[in-house]
N, C-alpha and C positions, 0 to 999 in steps of 0.2 A: 345752414351748414351745420354739421353734429361737431362734436368735440374732436372726435378722432380724425375728421375730415379737416378742421383747422389746424391740427398738429401736423397732418399730412402736407398741407398747404406750405405751413411754416417751414418745415424742413426742407421742401424741394426749394422755396425762395431762397433760403440759406445757402443751399448748394451752388445756386446760380451766383449769389453773392460771392461765396469763395472761389467760384470758377472765375468770376470777374476780377476778383482782386489777385488771382494768381497764388493764393495762399494755400499751398500742397498740404501742408500739415492739417490746417483747419478743414481743408475739403476732405481729406482722407478720413479725419475723425467723424464726420457726418456720414461714412460709408459703414454698411454692415462688414464684417468679417468674409461673408461670402458673396459680396457684392460682384453683380454681373453688369458689364458696359457693353452695350451694342451699337456699334457705329452703323452710319448709313448704308455703308456696303454689307453689312452683315456680319462683321466681324466681331467675335466675342473675346473680351478681356474678363477674367474672373479674378476676385480677391483683391482686398484694401492695398497691400503693398504693390502688386503689379499695376493697380490703376495709378498709385502716387506715382511711379516711375513712367506710366505711359502718358500721364498729363505732363510730368516733366520734360518729356522729349517733345510732346507736342506743343508746349509754350514755347520751347526753343526754335520751333518752325514758324510758329504764330505768336510773338512776343506780347502783341497787344490784343489778343483774343478777347472777344466780349460778346456775351448773350444779351439780348434785348428781349423782355417779354411783354407780349403787347395783350396776351388773353390767357388765362388760367382756367382749367376746367377740373374739378374733382368729383370722384364717385368712391367713396369708402377709402381705401389705401393707395389708389391708383390716381396720380396727378399728370395732366396733360399742359404743357406750357407752349404757346404758340408764339412764335416771334420771328427773330433773326438772329444769325450769328455773322460775325464779322471779324476782319482781323488783317493783318498784312503779312504775307509770307516772306520770311527771311531766312536765306541759307546762310548767313554770317553774323546774325544779330543786330545788322543795320536794316532800318525801316525805309524803303524807298515808297513814295506815294503811288507808283506804277504797278505795286505788287500788292495794293490793296484789294480786298474781295468784300463782298457781302452776299447773303444768300437767306431767303425764308427758310425757317427751319422750326421743327417740333420736336419737342422732349417728353418722353413718357417717363415717369417715374413711379416706382412702386416703393412705398415707403413701409417698412416693418420695425416695431419696436423703437420708434423715434429715429431711425437710420434708413439711409437710402440704399435698399437691396437691389434695384435694377434702374438704371439710367439708359435709355434708349434714344438715339438721335435719327432724326429724319430731315436730311437736309441735301441739297444739291451740291455735290462735291464738285462740279465743273468750273466755278469761279476760281476757287485755290488751284486746282490742276492746271488751268489756264496760266497762272501766275507761276507755278512751278515750271512749266514747259517753256515759258519765256525767259525765266532766269536761267534755266539749264542750256538753251541757246545761246545766251550771252556769255555763257562760261566757256563754251566750245567755239565760240564765232569770233 
């Protein structure tokens, strides 16, 4: 692995660490000013500040969100992380085991000048959607 690739891998790993730590300021510090986030539905969010707020909102819904990386591939500035994402959906901050979910996931990062310029998520959203539907049914039932 070349030096630039080692830096790219290290930066991608740091981003995962900050996501798992739920440290929004440290996470934002790793993002380029023109950062682009693409979720598994193809929704694009641009800019460091927008991402900080997006992560804040997401972590309210999934307070124990965690990424587990099982394999990592790197080519130049592109890093692909393969593993899973898991958490517990919560509409009120309370974690109920019945609302826990896990999904295989892949993450693609583009590293530019030591920062993450792109973070793209590929994951099945159905497990968390199922929890959300069940919780909504309980609130109306």
